[in-house]
C-alpha positions, 0 to 999 in steps of 0.5 A: 480456496483456503479453508477456515484456519484452525487457529479461528476457534471460540477462544480466539473470538472471545478474545477479540470480543473482550478486546473490543469491549475491554471486558473479561471472558466471564462476560461474554458468550458466543451464540454463533459465528460465520467466516468468509474469505475476502482475498482472491488470487490476483488480488493478494499475494502476501495473506489470506484475509477473512471476515468473521461475523459473530453473535454474542451476549455480553453481561447477560444482555440482548444479542449483540453482533460485531465483525472483524477482519482476520489476516493471516500472512502466508508462511513465506512472508512470515518467514522473511519478516514484516514491519506490520505488527510493529506498525499496527501495535506501536507506531500507528496508534501514536501517529494517529494522535498527531492528526487530532491535535486540534480539538475542534475538528472531527477525529480523523482516523488513520488505520484500522484498529488491530485488536490482536496480533500473534505468531503461532509457530510458523503462522503470523495473524492480525485481528483487525477492525472491519473497515467495511462496517464503518463505511470504507471500501476499495476502489476499482483497480482495473479502472483507476482513481478518479481526480476526487479519489486521488486528491483524498489519497494525497491529502491523507498521505501527506498527513501519514508522512507528516505523522511519521516524521513526528513519530521519528522525532520522538521515538527514533529507536523504534523507527530505526528498528524498522526492516529496511526496504526490500530494494535495500540490497536490490532485487536478487531473488528469482521472483523479484527478477521475474517481475521487475527485469521481465517487465522491462524486457517485455516493454523494451520489445513492445517499443520496437513496434511503436513508431517514435519509441523504437530508440527506447529499446536499448535504453530500457535494456541499459536501465534494466542492467542499472536497476539494482544500483539505482534502486538501492540509491533511491531507497537509502535514507542517507541520500534523502534530503528528508525521510518518512515512513513509507507505506511501501505498497501504496496502490489502489488496493491498499486504500479504502474510501468512505463515501457521502451517502447522498452525493456518493463523493469520497469523503475520506481514505484509509490505508491497509497493509503496512507489511512493507513500511520502511524509513526513507524518501517520500519519493517512493510512495509518491512514485508508487501511487502516481504510476499505479493507481490513477486514471491516465487523464488524472496523472496527466492533468492533475499531477502538480495539483495532487503534489500541492495537495500532498505538500500542503497537508504534510506542512499543515500537519507538521506546523499543527504539531510544533515541528521545527519550521526550519526543518519542514520540507520545502516544496522544492524539496518534495519535487527533488525527492520525487525526481531522485526516485524516478527509477521507482516510477519507471519500475512500477510503470513497467512491471507492477501496473500491468499486474494491477490493472489486469482484469479480474477474471484473468487475474484469478490465474495469477498467483505467487507460483506463476512468477516461478514458472517461466512458461505460465508467466509468459502466457500471463504477460500477454493479457497484461500488456495488451490491455488498452489502459496499460498501453496508453499508460506506457505511451504516456510514461515512457515519453515522460521519463524520456523527457525527464532524462531518465531514459 
């Protein structure tokens, strides 16, 4: 388990408190602080995340308390580069304003406020608002989201995508500067091949033991061989009827929910982790979310309703901000983009979802190094794919993609 990093010193904490209160260091005296790591193996492969609790005196008054999140990217991720700093400091603050043009409505939040972001040598870190302190919490990735949770996500995703279109219209150069999708050139590295191609091959071999699915084995192998070309086409913005800033990793662990204290019904949803954002078809985010994050009955029975919720909120947000009506995507356009990006849906179904749904005890043994060790990865795939939820999901999704013509 990572220890508290050296960069977390009193000077950094004072800077954060000053940023929160918009004051100077002379007005702040730190009394105490403590740290707790939140990220665990199997939950986060790209960063170490800490919650920092602070007691301090402001302007000589009584003790005050605050907490914030410290997110430190893994050095390998820092070396590759991400869009997160640009998103948190420039893009998302403006996008959030587009959700709040109607003054009579309660202010709507889009993301966790970023107090500081900095590069120090090989380290890139972010100091973020602690959403837990505002009542937002992660859902159960092992179980998946129910209908009410899924509906809230689609509502917020529609608004997020609409806000990104509005932002691009005003700041096209900033959006152009975003890094492209990691699939823009296909998955060429060993880890990507282990995850994606390994998933295709494993499920292909499973189908030969499932009555009524045996004929899909050669089709899955053939689709695996075409994956890079199909994926590149899916994420190329030139091929889309319209584009948005995709979150890029839209699944349950990157969504936090706020619940009504009495009914315990979900009231709001926020997204976190904007490292993999990119400008392309909405079909990418929609496919990732639908096929990684839902309870199976919700995917089976609520798919159309969820997409309608997404479209309604996308359209309404654009209209509220006087987006040109002739440029607003149609309902048919949404469905066509989702159809065009089905290769993303089957990829996350076969290769990502089995990891996402892995029980927490077993997932602690899953690290970024696992994907570089063929023997260890082979052992880990057994509980991943023997998971009853995963098998039920695969049985449904494979037939769906066969009927759609992808397989």
